[in-house]
NUTOR-903147 format. One record per residue (C-alpha): residue number from 1; residue in three letters; x, y, z. Coordinates in steps of 0.1 Angstrom, whole numbers. Example, Ala and Ser with C-alpha at 12.3 -4.5 7.8 and 13.67 -1.06 7.14 Angstrom:
2
+-----+-----+-------+-------+-------+
:   i :  aa :     X :     Y :     Z :
+-----+-----+-------+-------+-------+
:   1 : ALA :   123 :   -45 :    78 :
:   2 : SER :   137 :   -11 :    71 :
+-----+-----+-------+-------+-------+
END
This chain:
413
+-----+-----+-------+-------+-------+
:   i :  aa :     X :     Y :     Z :
+-----+-----+-------+-------+-------+
:   1 : MET :  1058 :  1307 :  1003 :
:   2 : ARG :  1029 :  1329 :   993 :
:   3 : LYS :  1009 :  1341 :  1022 :
:   4 : GLU :   971 :  1338 :  1021 :
:   5 : ARG :   953 :  1371 :  1020 :
:   6 : GLN :   938 :  1382 :  1053 :
:   7 : PRO :   902 :  1393 :  1055 :
:   8 : ARG :   898 :  1430 :  1050 :
:   9 : GLY :   872 :  1435 :  1076 :
:  10 : ILE :   851 :  1416 :  1102 :
:  11 : PHE :   829 :  1403 :  1073 :
:  12 : GLU :   835 :  1401 :  1035 :
:  13 : TYR :   811 :  1394 :  1008 :
:  14 : ARG :   814 :  1396 :   970 :
:  15 : GLY :   843 :  1421 :   970 :
:  16 : GLN :   829 :  1444 :   998 :
:  17 : TRP :   837 :  1442 :  1035 :
:  18 : ILE :   823 :  1456 :  1068 :
:  19 : ARG :   843 :  1475 :  1094 :
:  20 : GLN :   836 :  1499 :  1123 :
:  21 : GLU :   851 :  1533 :  1127 :
:  22 : LYS :   858 :  1552 :  1159 :
:  23 : GLY :   832 :  1577 :  1170 :
:  24 : ARG :   803 :  1557 :  1154 :
:  25 : ASN :   784 :  1528 :  1168 :
:  26 : GLY :   772 :  1515 :  1135 :
:  27 : PHE :   790 :  1499 :  1106 :
:  28 : TYR :   804 :  1509 :  1072 :
:  29 : ARG :   807 :  1489 :  1040 :
:  30 : TYR :   839 :  1493 :  1019 :
:  31 : TRP :   848 :  1485 :   984 :
:  32 : TYR :   876 :  1493 :   959 :
:  33 : ASP :   865 :  1516 :   931 :
:  34 : ASP :   883 :  1508 :   898 :
:  35 : GLY :   876 :  1542 :   883 :
:  36 : SER :   891 :  1563 :   911 :
:  37 : ARG :   915 :  1536 :   922 :
:  38 : ARG :   905 :  1543 :   958 :
:  39 : VAL :   887 :  1524 :   986 :
:  40 : LYS :   853 :  1539 :   992 :
:  41 : ARG :   829 :  1535 :  1020 :
:  42 : LYS :   792 :  1541 :  1029 :
:  43 : ALA :   774 :  1539 :  1062 :
:  44 : LEU :   750 :  1510 :  1068 :
:  45 : ALA :   718 :  1515 :  1088 :
:  46 : SER :   723 :  1484 :  1109 :
:  47 : VAL :   736 :  1487 :  1145 :
:  48 : THR :   744 :  1450 :  1151 :
:  49 : LEU :   769 :  1429 :  1132 :
:  50 : GLN :   744 :  1402 :  1122 :
:  51 : ASP :   720 :  1429 :  1108 :
:  52 : ALA :   749 :  1445 :  1090 :
:  53 : LYS :   758 :  1413 :  1073 :
:  54 : GLU :   723 :  1407 :  1061 :
:  55 : GLU :   720 :  1443 :  1049 :
:  56 : LEU :   752 :  1439 :  1028 :
:  57 : ILE :   740 :  1406 :  1013 :
:  58 : ASN :   706 :  1422 :  1005 :
:  59 : LEU :   724 :  1452 :   988 :
:  60 : LEU :   747 :  1431 :   967 :
:  61 : GLY :   723 :  1402 :   961 :
:  62 : ALA :   728 :  1365 :   967 :
:  63 : GLU :   755 :  1348 :   947 :
:  64 : ILE :   743 :  1331 :   916 :
:  65 : PRO :   754 :  1295 :   916 :
:  66 : SER :   774 :  1283 :   887 :
:  67 : SER :   759 :  1259 :   862 :
:  68 : ARG :   783 :  1232 :   877 :
:  69 : ASP :   771 :  1238 :   912 :
:  70 : PRO :   759 :  1206 :   929 :
:  71 : ARG :   727 :  1226 :   938 :
:  72 : GLU :   721 :  1231 :   900 :
:  73 : VAL :   731 :  1197 :   884 :
:  74 : TYR :   707 :  1168 :   884 :
:  75 : LEU :   719 :  1135 :   897 :
:  76 : PHE :   705 :  1117 :   867 :
:  77 : ASP :   728 :  1137 :   843 :
:  78 : VAL :   758 :  1129 :   864 :
:  79 : LEU :   750 :  1091 :   864 :
:  80 : LYS :   744 :  1092 :   827 :
:  81 : HIS :   776 :  1110 :   820 :
:  82 : TYR :   795 :  1083 :   840 :
:  83 : GLN :   776 :  1055 :   823 :
:  84 : ASP :   782 :  1067 :   787 :
:  85 : ASN :   818 :  1079 :   790 :
:  86 : TYR :   834 :  1056 :   816 :
:  87 : ALA :   813 :  1025 :   824 :
:  88 : GLU :   802 :  1015 :   788 :
:  89 : PRO :   837 :  1014 :   774 :
:  90 : LYS :   847 :   991 :   804 :
:  91 : GLY :   821 :   965 :   795 :
:  92 : TYR :   785 :   954 :   802 :
:  93 : LYS :   791 :   946 :   838 :
:  94 : GLN :   802 :   981 :   848 :
:  95 : MET :   775 :   997 :   826 :
:  96 : ALA :   748 :   974 :   841 :
:  97 : ALA :   759 :   983 :   877 :
:  98 : ILE :   756 :  1021 :   872 :
:  99 : ARG :   724 :  1017 :   852 :
: 100 : ARG :   709 :   997 :   880 :
: 101 : ALA :   722 :  1022 :   906 :
: 102 : SER :   706 :  1050 :   886 :
: 103 : VAL :   672 :  1034 :   886 :
: 104 : LEU :   673 :  1024 :   923 :
: 105 : VAL :   685 :  1058 :   936 :
: 106 : ASP :   661 :  1077 :   914 :
: 107 : ASP :   631 :  1056 :   925 :
: 108 : ALA :   642 :  1060 :   961 :
: 109 : PHE :   644 :  1097 :   960 :
: 110 : LYS :   612 :  1101 :   941 :
: 111 : SER :   594 :  1083 :   969 :
: 112 : PHE :   599 :  1113 :   992 :
: 113 : MET :   609 :  1142 :   968 :
: 114 : GLY :   612 :  1151 :   931 :
: 115 : ALA :   640 :  1144 :   908 :
: 116 : PRO :   671 :  1149 :   929 :
: 117 : LYS :   700 :  1173 :   923 :
: 118 : VAL :   735 :  1163 :   935 :
: 119 : ALA :   733 :  1185 :   965 :
: 120 : ASP :   701 :  1167 :   976 :
: 121 : LEU :   723 :  1137 :   985 :
: 122 : THR :   725 :  1148 :  1022 :
: 123 : ARG :   732 :  1121 :  1048 :
: 124 : LEU :   696 :  1121 :  1059 :
: 125 : ASN :   683 :  1117 :  1023 :
: 126 : GLN :   708 :  1089 :  1016 :
: 127 : ARG :   695 :  1071 :  1047 :
: 128 : ARG :   660 :  1075 :  1034 :
: 129 : ALA :   671 :  1060 :  1001 :
: 130 : TRP :   687 :  1030 :  1018 :
: 131 : ALA :   655 :  1023 :  1037 :
: 132 : HIS :   635 :  1025 :  1004 :
: 133 : MET :   659 :  1002 :   986 :
: 134 : ALA :   658 :   977 :  1015 :
: 135 : SER :   620 :   976 :  1019 :
: 136 : GLU :   609 :   980 :   983 :
: 137 : ASN :   636 :   962 :   964 :
: 138 : GLY :   647 :   937 :   991 :
: 139 : LEU :   683 :   947 :   989 :
: 140 : SER :   709 :   937 :  1015 :
: 141 : ALA :   733 :   961 :  1031 :
: 142 : LYS :   761 :   949 :  1009 :
: 143 : SER :   741 :   954 :   977 :
: 144 : ILE :   730 :   989 :   988 :
: 145 : MET :   767 :   997 :   995 :
: 146 : THR :   777 :   985 :   961 :
: 147 : TYR :   752 :  1008 :   943 :
: 148 : MET :   761 :  1038 :   965 :
: 149 : ILE :   798 :  1032 :   956 :
: 150 : ALA :   787 :  1034 :   919 :
: 151 : VAL :   770 :  1068 :   927 :
: 152 : ARG :   801 :  1081 :   945 :
: 153 : ALA :   823 :  1071 :   915 :
: 154 : ALA :   799 :  1089 :   891 :
: 155 : ILE :   800 :  1121 :   912 :
: 156 : ASN :   838 :  1120 :   916 :
: 157 : TYR :   841 :  1114 :   878 :
: 158 : ALA :   818 :  1144 :   870 :
: 159 : ALA :   839 :  1167 :   892 :
: 160 : ILE :   871 :  1161 :   872 :
: 161 : PRO :   875 :  1175 :   836 :
: 162 : GLN :   871 :  1145 :   812 :
: 163 : LEU :   879 :  1143 :   775 :
: 164 : VAL :   847 :  1132 :   759 :
: 165 : GLU :   841 :  1125 :   722 :
: 166 : ILE :   814 :  1148 :   708 :
: 167 : ALA :   806 :  1147 :   671 :
: 168 : GLY :   839 :  1130 :   664 :
: 169 : ASN :   860 :  1156 :   683 :
: 170 : LYS :   875 :  1153 :   718 :
: 171 : GLU :   861 :  1180 :   741 :
: 172 : GLU :   868 :  1187 :   778 :
: 173 : VAL :   837 :  1182 :   799 :
: 174 : GLN :   832 :  1188 :   836 :
: 175 : LEU :   797 :  1186 :   850 :
: 176 : LEU :   805 :  1195 :   887 :
: 177 : ASP :   828 :  1220 :   903 :
: 178 : SER :   827 :  1201 :   936 :
: 179 : THR :   816 :  1168 :   951 :
: 180 : VAL :   793 :  1158 :   979 :
: 181 : PRO :   800 :  1130 :  1004 :
: 182 : ILE :   784 :  1097 :   996 :
: 183 : PHE :   782 :  1073 :  1026 :
: 184 : CYS :   791 :  1037 :  1016 :
: 185 : ASN :   799 :  1021 :  1050 :
: 186 : GLN :   782 :   987 :  1050 :
: 187 : GLU :   780 :   986 :  1088 :
: 188 : GLU :   762 :  1019 :  1089 :
: 189 : ILE :   738 :  1008 :  1062 :
: 190 : ALA :   731 :   975 :  1079 :
: 191 : GLU :   724 :   992 :  1112 :
: 192 : HIS :   700 :  1017 :  1096 :
: 193 : ILE :   680 :   991 :  1077 :
: 194 : ASP :   683 :   965 :  1105 :
: 195 : GLY :   701 :   942 :  1082 :
: 196 : ASP :   732 :   919 :  1083 :
: 197 : VAL :   768 :   926 :  1074 :
: 198 : SER :   781 :   902 :  1047 :
: 199 : LYS :   809 :   879 :  1057 :
: 200 : PRO :   840 :   875 :  1035 :
: 201 : ARG :   844 :   843 :  1014 :
: 202 : GLN :   867 :   818 :  1031 :
: 203 : TYR :   869 :   793 :  1002 :
: 204 : ILE :   904 :   785 :   990 :
: 205 : PRO :   906 :   755 :   965 :
: 206 : THR :   932 :   728 :   969 :
: 207 : TYR :   959 :   724 :   942 :
: 208 : GLU :   940 :   693 :   929 :
: 209 : GLU :   906 :   712 :   928 :
: 210 : LEU :   921 :   742 :   910 :
: 211 : GLY :   938 :   718 :   885 :
: 212 : ARG :   905 :   703 :   876 :
: 213 : TRP :   890 :   737 :   872 :
: 214 : ILE :   917 :   749 :   848 :
: 215 : ASP :   914 :   717 :   827 :
: 216 : ALA :   877 :   725 :   822 :
: 217 : ILE :   884 :   758 :   806 :
: 218 : LYS :   875 :   759 :   769 :
: 219 : GLU :   880 :   795 :   757 :
: 220 : GLU :   915 :   808 :   750 :
: 221 : ASP :   908 :   842 :   765 :
: 222 : ASP :   896 :   825 :   797 :
: 223 : PHE :   929 :   806 :   799 :
: 224 : ARG :   949 :   837 :   793 :
: 225 : TYR :   931 :   854 :   822 :
: 226 : VAL :   940 :   825 :   845 :
: 227 : ILE :   977 :   826 :   835 :
: 228 : ILE :   979 :   864 :   841 :
: 229 : ALA :   960 :   861 :   874 :
: 230 : LEU :   982 :   833 :   887 :
: 231 : ASN :  1014 :   851 :   878 :
: 232 : THR :  1005 :   886 :   890 :
: 233 : CYS :   979 :   881 :   917 :
: 234 : ALA :   962 :   912 :   903 :
: 235 : ARG :   926 :   922 :   906 :
: 236 : ASN :   902 :   915 :   878 :
: 237 : GLU :   900 :   951 :   864 :
: 238 : ALA :   938 :   954 :   863 :
: 239 : ILE :   941 :   922 :   843 :
: 240 : PHE :   915 :   933 :   817 :
: 241 : ASP :   930 :   968 :   814 :
: 242 : LEU :   965 :   954 :   807 :
: 243 : ARG :   983 :   967 :   776 :
: 244 : VAL :  1017 :   950 :   771 :
: 245 : SER :  1033 :   978 :   751 :
: 246 : GLU :  1024 :  1004 :   778 :
: 247 : GLN :  1027 :   985 :   810 :
: 248 : VAL :  1052 :   957 :   806 :
: 249 : ASN :  1090 :   965 :   807 :
: 250 : PHE :  1109 :   935 :   795 :
: 251 : GLU :  1142 :   952 :   801 :
: 252 : THR :  1137 :   957 :   838 :
: 253 : GLY :  1113 :   926 :   841 :
: 254 : THR :  1085 :   946 :   857 :
: 255 : ILE :  1048 :   952 :   851 :
: 256 : ASP :  1030 :   984 :   860 :
: 257 : LEU :   995 :   973 :   868 :
: 258 : ASN :   983 :  1009 :   868 :
: 259 : PRO :   978 :  1022 :   832 :
: 260 : VAL :   991 :  1055 :   822 :
: 261 : GLY :   967 :  1083 :   832 :
: 262 : ARG :   947 :  1062 :   857 :
: 263 : ARG :   946 :  1078 :   892 :
: 264 : GLN :   955 :  1054 :   920 :
: 265 : THR :   925 :  1045 :   943 :
: 266 : LYS :   921 :  1025 :   975 :
: 267 : LYS :   925 :   994 :   954 :
: 268 : ARG :   961 :  1003 :   945 :
: 269 : ARG :   977 :   988 :   914 :
: 270 : PRO :  1014 :   982 :   921 :
: 271 : ILE :  1045 :   978 :   900 :
: 272 : ILE :  1055 :   942 :   904 :
: 273 : ARG :  1083 :   919 :   893 :
: 274 : MET :  1073 :   898 :   862 :
: 275 : THR :  1078 :   861 :   864 :
: 276 : THR :  1099 :   845 :   837 :
: 277 : ASN :  1069 :   824 :   827 :
: 278 : LEU :  1046 :   853 :   822 :
: 279 : ALA :  1072 :   872 :   801 :
: 280 : ALA :  1074 :   841 :   779 :
: 281 : TRP :  1035 :   839 :   776 :
: 282 : PHE :  1033 :   876 :   766 :
: 283 : LYS :  1059 :   869 :   738 :
: 284 : HIS :  1041 :   837 :   728 :
: 285 : TRP :  1007 :   853 :   725 :
: 286 : GLY :  1020 :   883 :   707 :
: 287 : ASP :   990 :   904 :   716 :
: 288 : ASP :   993 :   939 :   730 :
: 289 : ARG :   959 :   933 :   747 :
: 290 : PRO :   961 :   897 :   759 :
: 291 : ILE :   924 :   894 :   768 :
: 292 : ARG :   901 :   908 :   741 :
: 293 : PRO :   865 :   903 :   751 :
: 294 : TYR :   846 :   924 :   776 :
: 295 : GLN :   855 :   917 :   813 :
: 296 : ASP :   820 :   905 :   821 :
: 297 : THR :   821 :   879 :   793 :
: 298 : VAL :   852 :   861 :   806 :
: 299 : GLU :   841 :   865 :   843 :
: 300 : LYS :   807 :   851 :   836 :
: 301 : ARG :   821 :   820 :   819 :
: 302 : LEU :   848 :   813 :   846 :
: 303 : ASN :   824 :   820 :   875 :
: 304 : LYS :   800 :   794 :   862 :
: 305 : LEU :   827 :   768 :   856 :
: 306 : GLY :   827 :   753 :   890 :
: 307 : LYS :   790 :   751 :   893 :
: 308 : PRO :   769 :   720 :   882 :
: 309 : VAL :   760 :   720 :   844 :
: 310 : LEU :   726 :   706 :   836 :
: 311 : ASP :   712 :   693 :   803 :
: 312 : LYS :   678 :   701 :   789 :
: 313 : GLU :   662 :   674 :   811 :
: 314 : GLY :   677 :   688 :   842 :
: 315 : LYS :   703 :   661 :   847 :
: 316 : VAL :   738 :   669 :   859 :
: 317 : VAL :   763 :   664 :   830 :
: 318 : ARG :   793 :   680 :   847 :
: 319 : ASP :   800 :   690 :   883 :
: 320 : LEU :   834 :   700 :   895 :
: 321 : GLY :   821 :   704 :   930 :
: 322 : MET :   834 :   740 :   933 :
: 323 : PRO :   803 :   762 :   935 :
: 324 : GLU :   822 :   789 :   954 :
: 325 : MET :   850 :   792 :   928 :
: 326 : THR :   852 :   826 :   911 :
: 327 : CYS :   878 :   845 :   891 :
: 328 : TYR :   888 :   865 :   923 :
: 329 : THR :   895 :   832 :   941 :
: 330 : LEU :   927 :   829 :   921 :
: 331 : ARG :   941 :   860 :   939 :
: 332 : HIS :   932 :   845 :   973 :
: 333 : PHE :   947 :   812 :   962 :
: 334 : ILE :   981 :   827 :   954 :
: 335 : ALA :   982 :   851 :   984 :
: 336 : THR :   973 :   822 :  1008 :
: 337 : ASN :   998 :   797 :   994 :
: 338 : MET :  1026 :   822 :   992 :
: 339 : ARG :  1030 :   819 :  1029 :
: 340 : SER :  1038 :   782 :  1027 :
: 341 : THR :  1064 :   781 :   999 :
: 342 : SER :  1100 :   773 :  1004 :
: 343 : ARG :  1110 :   809 :   999 :
: 344 : PRO :  1103 :   833 :  1029 :
: 345 : VAL :  1080 :   861 :  1018 :
: 346 : SER :  1077 :   889 :  1043 :
: 347 : ARG :  1044 :   906 :  1051 :
: 348 : GLU :  1056 :   938 :  1036 :
: 349 : GLN :  1066 :   920 :  1003 :
: 350 : ARG :  1032 :   903 :  1001 :
: 351 : SER :  1015 :   936 :  1007 :
: 352 : LYS :  1034 :   953 :   979 :
: 353 : TRP :  1027 :   924 :   956 :
: 354 : LEU :   990 :   925 :   963 :
: 355 : GLY :   987 :   963 :   960 :
: 356 : HIS :   979 :   969 :   997 :
: 357 : THR :   991 :  1000 :  1015 :
: 358 : VAL :  1026 :   998 :  1029 :
: 359 : ASN :  1034 :  1026 :  1054 :
: 360 : GLU :  1072 :  1022 :  1052 :
: 361 : GLY :  1092 :  1039 :  1025 :
: 362 : SER :  1083 :  1067 :  1001 :
: 363 : ARG :  1073 :  1072 :   965 :
: 364 : THR :  1109 :  1081 :   956 :
: 365 : THR :  1122 :  1050 :   973 :
: 366 : ASP :  1095 :  1028 :   955 :
: 367 : TRP :  1106 :  1044 :   922 :
: 368 : TYR :  1142 :  1034 :   926 :
: 369 : GLU :  1133 :  1000 :   941 :
: 370 : LYS :  1116 :   987 :   909 :
: 371 : PHE :  1149 :   990 :   890 :
: 372 : ASP :  1167 :   969 :   917 :
: 373 : PRO :  1173 :   933 :   905 :
: 374 : ASP :  1161 :   921 :   939 :
: 375 : TYR :  1129 :   941 :   938 :
: 376 : LEU :  1100 :   918 :   949 :
: 377 : GLU :  1122 :   888 :   942 :
: 378 : GLU :  1107 :   867 :   970 :
: 379 : PRO :  1070 :   869 :   960 :
: 380 : MET :  1079 :   865 :   923 :
: 381 : ARG :  1099 :   833 :   930 :
: 382 : ALA :  1072 :   821 :   954 :
: 383 : THR :  1046 :   826 :   927 :
: 384 : GLU :  1067 :   806 :   902 :
: 385 : GLU :  1070 :   778 :   928 :
: 386 : ILE :  1032 :   777 :   933 :
: 387 : VAL :  1026 :   776 :   895 :
: 388 : GLN :  1051 :   747 :   892 :
: 389 : ARG :  1033 :   728 :   919 :
: 390 : LEU :   999 :   735 :   903 :
: 391 : GLN :  1013 :   722 :   870 :
: 392 : LYS :  1015 :   687 :   885 :
: 393 : CYS :   977 :   688 :   891 :
: 394 : THR :   966 :   699 :   857 :
: 395 : ARG :   969 :   683 :   822 :
: 396 : ARG :   970 :   717 :   805 :
: 397 : SER :  1004 :   734 :   804 :
: 398 : LEU :  1007 :   764 :   826 :
: 399 : LEU :  1042 :   770 :   814 :
: 400 : ALA :  1049 :   789 :   782 :
: 401 : PRO :  1065 :   771 :   753 :
: 402 : THR :  1096 :   792 :   757 :
: 403 : VAL :  1111 :   812 :   786 :
: 404 : LEU :  1135 :   841 :   782 :
: 405 : PRO :  1154 :   845 :   814 :
: 406 : GLN :  1181 :   872 :   812 :
: 407 : GLY :  1183 :   870 :   774 :
: 408 : LYS :  1190 :   833 :   772 :
: 409 : LEU :  1165 :   809 :   755 :
: 410 : ARG :  1154 :   779 :   776 :
: 411 : VAL :  1128 :   753 :   767 :
: 412 : VAL :  1105 :   745 :   795 :
: 413 : GLU :  1086 :   712 :   797 :
+-----+-----+-------+-------+-------+
END
C-alpha cells in the first residue's frame, strides 16, 4: 500500500515549507530548485510561527481558485446545467421542480445578498432562505425540503463529469470540482420556520376499490404503468426508466430496476425476480420502452382518476370515492398485502423487493443470489397471489394473454 507523503516542515504552502534550525530563533523557508536539483532555503524575518506562516503566504501570494471552485461558480449556472441536461430529458415534472427551485432560492438569496455563488450556500444562509420561502411564498417545511433536495441534486450533478451534447457532439462538462452540504432535513426546517412536519399518507385501498380504479383507466400507457407497478412494487421513476432490452433478463427471470450507468442512491433500485405474468406482458407488448409518454403525463392522469369529475355546470359525473389514491399508492398496496398472503415473506425478503437497505450479506453474495432459482421466490409468488386476487375485483384482465413459465406455453384465463 502506498504511504501518504508526510509534511516536509511544520507548515507547507504552494510547494514551500517552513522549518527551524538549531542556533537561530527564527524560521527558514525551503523549496526545491529544479535547476540545481537541490533544496534551497532563505531566512524569514518573523520570529513567531503564525507570523512566519503569514509571511510565506504573502511572499507566494494567495492561491488562485480554479474556474470550477464553488467560490467562483454561480448557483444559477449549476441549476440551469442540471435543468437542461438532466431534468428536461426526464420530463416536465422534473424540469418544473428544478425551475421552481431555481426561482425560489434565487429570490430568497437576493433578499439579503446579491446573486449567490455555490459557496454562499452556508448553513446560516440556507436557513435565511428557508425563512424567506416560508414567509414570502407561504411554503411548508416539506415543500422547502423538496426544493432544497432539487438544489442538492443539481450541485452533486455539476460536481461529476457529464457527457453533454454541444453543437451535435458529446463533450465532457464538469462545472464544480467539489460540492457543498445542502441541508434537507424536514424536522430542522420545520423547527426553524416554526412550521409542522408532514405526516405520511396512511391510505391503502381495498381490493374492491382498487379494482374500480383500474376499470376506470382509459389510456393504454396508464394501464401498462399499473401492470408494471403491481408486479414489481417499483418506484415511479424506475418504472418510467425501464428498458426491456437492457434491464430484463428472460433467461434468469430477473429485472434490474437500476439502468446501466445510473448510480445507486438512497432510493435503491434492486434486482428482483420477474413474475411469470409480467414476463408475458413484456412479450405481448413487444415494446422496449413499455411506457412512452413523459412520466408526469401518466402520473397526472392516474392521480386525478380517483377524484370527482365535474361537468361544465359543476355537477359530479363520476366519483370513485378515492381522492387520496395516487400512482405511489400501488407500491404501498402490494407491500402491505404481501404480509397477509398464503406464502410467508420474511422482512428481509420484503426489504430487498422494495429496494430498502438490508444490512446482511454483501454485494458479492447479492450478485450470486440473483442467479439462484429461489432468489426472491417468496415475494414474487406473493405478488402473483395478490394480482390473482385483485383480478376477481376488476373487469379488465390483469393477466397477459399468454404466459411463458420455464419455456412452456400456458394460456391464462
